[in-house]
C-alpha positions in Angstrom: 0.0 0.0 0.0 2.8 2.4 0.8 4.4 1.9 -2.6 1.4 3.5 -4.3 2.0 6.7 -2.4 5.6 7.1 -3.5 5.9 8.8 -6.9 8.0 6.8 -9.3 8.8 8.3 -12.7 9.6 6.1 -15.7 9.3 8.8 -18.3 12.9 9.9 -18.1 14.0 7.6 -20.9 11.3 9.0 -23.3 12.4 12.5 -22.4 16.1 11.6 -23.1 15.0 10.2 -26.4 13.2 13.4 -27.3 16.3 15.4 -26.2 18.6 13.3 -28.3 16.4 13.6 -31.4 16.2 17.3 -30.8 20.0 17.5 -30.5 20.3 15.6 -33.8 17.9 18.0 -35.5 20.0 21.0 -34.3 23.2 19.4 -35.6 21.5 18.6 -38.9 20.4 22.2 -39.3 23.9 23.5 -38.6 25.2 21.1 -41.2 22.6 22.4 -43.7 23.5 26.0 -42.8 27.2 25.3 -43.5 26.6 23.6 -46.8 23.9 25.9 -48.1 24.8 29.4 -46.7 22.1 31.4 -48.5 20.1 32.8 -45.6 22.1 32.5 -42.4 19.9 34.7 -40.3 16.8 32.5 -41.0 18.9 29.3 -40.6 20.3 30.5 -37.3 16.7 31.3 -36.2 15.6 27.8 -37.0 18.5 26.4 -34.9 17.5 28.8 -32.1 14.0 27.4 -32.2 15.3 23.9 -31.9 17.5 24.9 -29.0 14.5 26.5 -27.3 12.6 23.2 -27.6 15.6 21.5 -26.1 15.6 23.9 -23.1 11.9 23.0 -22.6 12.8 19.3 -22.6 15.7 19.8 -20.1 13.4 21.9 -17.8 10.8 19.1 -18.0 13.4 16.5 -17.0 14.6 18.8 -14.1 11.0 19.3 -12.9 10.2 15.6 -13.0 13.5 14.9 -11.2 12.5 17.3 -8.4 9.1 15.6 -8.0 10.2 12.0 -8.2 11.2 10.1 -5.1 12.4 6.9 -6.9 14.3 7.4 -10.1 15.2 4.6 -12.6 18.9 5.6 -12.5 20.9 7.9 -10.2 19.7 11.4 -9.9 23.1 12.8 -10.7 23.3 10.7 -13.9 19.9 12.0 -15.0 20.9 15.6 -14.3 24.3 15.1 -16.0 22.9 13.5 -19.2 20.2 16.2 -19.5 22.7 18.9 -19.0 25.1 17.4 -21.6 22.4 17.1 -24.2 21.4 20.7 -23.6 25.0 21.9 -23.7 25.5 20.4 -27.2 22.5 22.3 -28.5 23.7 25.5 -26.7 27.0 25.2 -28.5 25.3 24.5 -31.8 23.2 27.6 -31.4 26.2 29.7 -30.4 28.1 28.6 -33.6 25.1 29.6 -35.8 24.7 32.9 -33.9 28.4 33.8 -34.3 28.2 33.3 -38.1 25.4 35.9 -38.1 27.0 38.2 -35.6 30.3 38.4 -37.4 28.6 38.7 -40.7 30.4 35.7 -42.3 29.8 35.7 -46.0 30.8 32.1 -46.6 31.9 29.4 -44.2 35.4 28.1 -44.7 36.0 24.7 -46.0 37.1 23.6 -42.5 33.9 24.9 -41.0 31.8 22.9 -43.5 34.0 19.8 -42.8 33.6 20.2 -39.0 29.8 20.5 -39.4 29.8 17.4 -41.6 32.0 15.4 -39.2 29.8 16.3 -36.3 26.7 14.7 -37.8 28.0 11.1 -37.9 29.2 11.4 -34.4 25.8 11.8 -33.0 24.6 8.8 -34.9 21.0 9.8 -35.6 18.9 8.4 -38.3 18.9 10.7 -41.2 21.6 12.9 -39.7 24.5 11.6 -41.7 25.2 8.4 -39.8 26.4 6.0 -42.4 27.8 2.5 -42.3 30.7 1.7 -40.0 34.0 3.2 -41.0 35.1 6.7 -42.1 32.5 9.4 -42.4 31.2 10.5 -45.8 33.9 13.3 -45.8 36.6 10.6 -45.5 37.5 11.7 -41.9 38.5 8.9 -39.6 37.8 9.0 -35.9 34.1 8.5 -35.5 32.5 5.2 -36.4 28.9 4.2 -36.1 28.2 0.6 -35.4 25.2 -1.1 -37.0 21.9 -1.0 -35.1 21.8 -3.5 -32.3 18.6 -4.8 -30.7 17.8 -3.1 -27.5 16.5 -4.4 -24.2 13.7 -7.0 -24.6 14.2 -7.0 -28.4 13.2 -3.3 -28.8 15.1 -1.4 -31.4 17.7 1.0 -30.1 19.6 3.9 -31.5 22.9 3.0 -33.3 26.0 3.1 -31.1 28.9 5.3 -31.8 32.5 4.2 -31.2 34.9 7.2 -30.9 38.5 6.6 -31.8 41.3 9.1 -31.5 42.1 10.9 -34.8 
């Protein structure tokens, strides 16, 4: 009877999934911005909108964490993972904002390459994650393994193996 009175939250994993997919979308938009630099102000605004959604997800995770007595994993791990996902989006937005702020007319070849190399590293479906091996740009260092079945046969996101360059 007592266990019914203790709030237990299992939705953290769904929120992490949302945050990860949102992070992938932000990275994809930055890659598109670097490759097709026609309207950087609009493109930076789109990235800002995605980052704003990410902030909402992070706040939702924090709110649930504060209300939940029993968490599925350690509180610190939940907080750290949510913060890390949010930090990636914050940096993505900052990059796009700086291109607009400094009135960059065209990104350098290295900037385009870095944006391209960041997409396989996040291993999102449709975000540039190809077969295991070098990225599409030929850069070694990030490798995506093929999709492995998750717990209880459920599909899981592809796993990334990071190797030193």
